Kinemage of the C-alpha trace (Angstrom):
@kinemage 1
@onewidth
@group {chain A} dominant
@subgroup {mainchain}
@vectorlist {calphas} color= white
{ca met a 1} P -3.879 1.042 -21.419
{ca glu a 2} L -1.330 -1.887 -20.380
{ca ala a 3} L 1.437 0.237 -19.805
{ca val a 4} L -0.256 2.231 -17.807
{ca leu a 5} L -1.532 -0.307 -15.443
{ca trp a 6} L 2.600 -1.540 -15.798
{ca ile a 7} L 3.305 1.939 -14.101
{ca asp a 8} L 1.019 1.672 -11.734
{ca arg a 9} L 1.760 -1.824 -10.365
{ca thr a 10} L 5.634 -1.418 -10.459
{ca gly a 11} L 6.306 2.157 -9.362
{ca ala a 12} L 8.608 3.097 -11.775
{ca pro a 13} L 9.352 6.109 -13.741
{ca trp a 14} L 8.033 7.073 -17.243
{ca arg a 15} L 11.621 6.193 -17.989
{ca asp a 16} L 11.435 2.551 -17.248
{ca leu a 17} L 8.246 1.483 -19.425
{ca pro a 18} L 9.954 -1.243 -21.220
{ca gly a 19} L 10.665 -1.098 -24.961
{ca glu a 20} L 7.683 -3.408 -25.097
{ca phe a 21} L 4.941 -0.689 -25.205
{ca gly a 22} L 6.233 1.631 -27.465
{ca pro a 23} L 7.970 4.822 -26.186
{ca trp a 24} L 7.756 5.644 -22.583
{ca lys a 25} L 6.869 9.087 -24.178
{ca thr a 26} L 4.007 8.569 -26.817
{ca thr a 27} L 2.682 6.639 -23.631
{ca tyr a 28} L 2.777 9.353 -20.953
{ca asn a 29} L 1.735 12.289 -22.704
{ca arg a 30} L -1.355 9.610 -23.899
{ca phe a 31} L -1.952 8.412 -20.658
{ca asn a 32} L -1.488 12.863 -19.308
{ca gly a 33} L -4.006 13.203 -22.683
{ca trp a 34} L -6.483 10.982 -21.349
{ca ser a 35} L -6.481 12.129 -17.416
{ca lys a 36} L -6.772 15.998 -18.774
{ca ser a 37} L -9.911 14.803 -20.589
{ca gly a 38} L -11.376 13.383 -17.881
{ca lys a 39} L -11.175 9.273 -18.860
{ca trp a 40} L -9.425 7.852 -16.511
{ca leu a 41} L -12.033 9.416 -13.881
{ca arg a 42} L -15.580 7.958 -16.077
{ca leu a 43} L -13.686 4.706 -16.483
{ca leu a 44} L -13.171 4.239 -12.999
{ca lys a 45} L -16.477 5.243 -12.305
{ca ala a 46} L -17.876 2.955 -14.609
{ca met a 47} L -15.905 0.235 -13.056
{ca gln a 48} L -17.223 1.387 -9.368
{ca thr a 49} L -21.180 0.806 -10.516
{ca asp a 50} L -20.701 -2.642 -12.279
{ca val a 51} L -18.915 -4.099 -8.952
{ca asp a 52} L -20.117 -7.585 -7.430
{ca lys a 53} L -20.480 -7.146 -3.461
{ca glu a 54} L -19.815 -10.894 -3.757
{ca trp a 55} L -16.274 -10.267 -4.796
{ca val a 56} L -14.792 -7.086 -3.102
{ca ser a 57} L -12.446 -8.670 -0.862
{ca ile a 58} L -11.293 -11.167 -2.569
{ca asp a 59} L -8.103 -9.865 -2.477
{ca thr a 60} L -7.045 -10.080 0.797
{ca thr a 61} L -3.847 -11.644 3.194
{ca val a 62} L -4.182 -14.006 5.500
{ca val a 63} L -1.070 -13.782 7.677
{ca arg a 64} L -0.731 -17.842 10.295
{ca ala a 65} L 0.957 -16.993 13.740
{ca his a 66} L 1.897 -19.151 16.067
{ca gln a 67} L -0.748 -19.194 18.985
{ca his a 68} L 1.542 -17.767 21.432
{ca ala a 69} L 2.132 -15.047 18.913
{ca ala a 70} L -1.082 -13.315 20.477
{ca gly a 71} L -0.084 -12.497 23.800
{ca ala a 72} L 2.182 -9.430 24.692
{ca lys a 73} L 5.778 -9.702 25.135
{ca gly a 74} L 7.151 -10.690 28.400
{ca gly a 75} L 10.222 -10.914 30.529
{ca ala a 76} L 12.735 -8.708 30.811
{ca arg a 77} L 11.808 -5.760 28.591
{ca gly a 78} L 8.853 -5.515 30.776
{ca arg a 79} L 11.139 -5.181 33.491
{ca ala a 80} L 13.300 -3.014 32.561
{ca leu a 81} L 10.614 -0.190 31.680
{ca val a 82} L 9.223 -0.660 35.078
{ca asp a 83} L 13.102 -0.387 36.883
{ca leu a 84} L 13.684 2.617 34.261
{ca ala a 85} L 10.254 4.246 35.602
{ca glu a 86} L 11.195 3.435 39.210
{ca ala a 87} L 14.889 5.181 39.109
{ca ser a 88} L 13.521 8.285 37.770
{ca gln a 89} L 11.406 9.232 40.169
{ca pro a 90} L 12.785 11.676 42.634
{ca arg a 91} L 14.363 10.870 45.733
{ca phe a 92} L 14.371 13.982 47.802
{ca ile a 93} L 10.548 15.512 50.207
């Protein structure tokens, strides 16, 4: 099971599985057999029924930003877009 979790966590191909988990082909065949038999689905359903709602969002990311980062960008770029829009207007009646 640790090998399957390693593959899932790293996104690596099965052939890159470290030797400490055993032969990659054996691990893949076991994973494939468990998938076809529905063992992974049953395990997932069992884990979902035992969720402690107090800890559901324990794995979150908090990013601090500078106090001025919340505002929209201004300056020359904003004005350049306005100038471009005015320049593209037809100049005939």
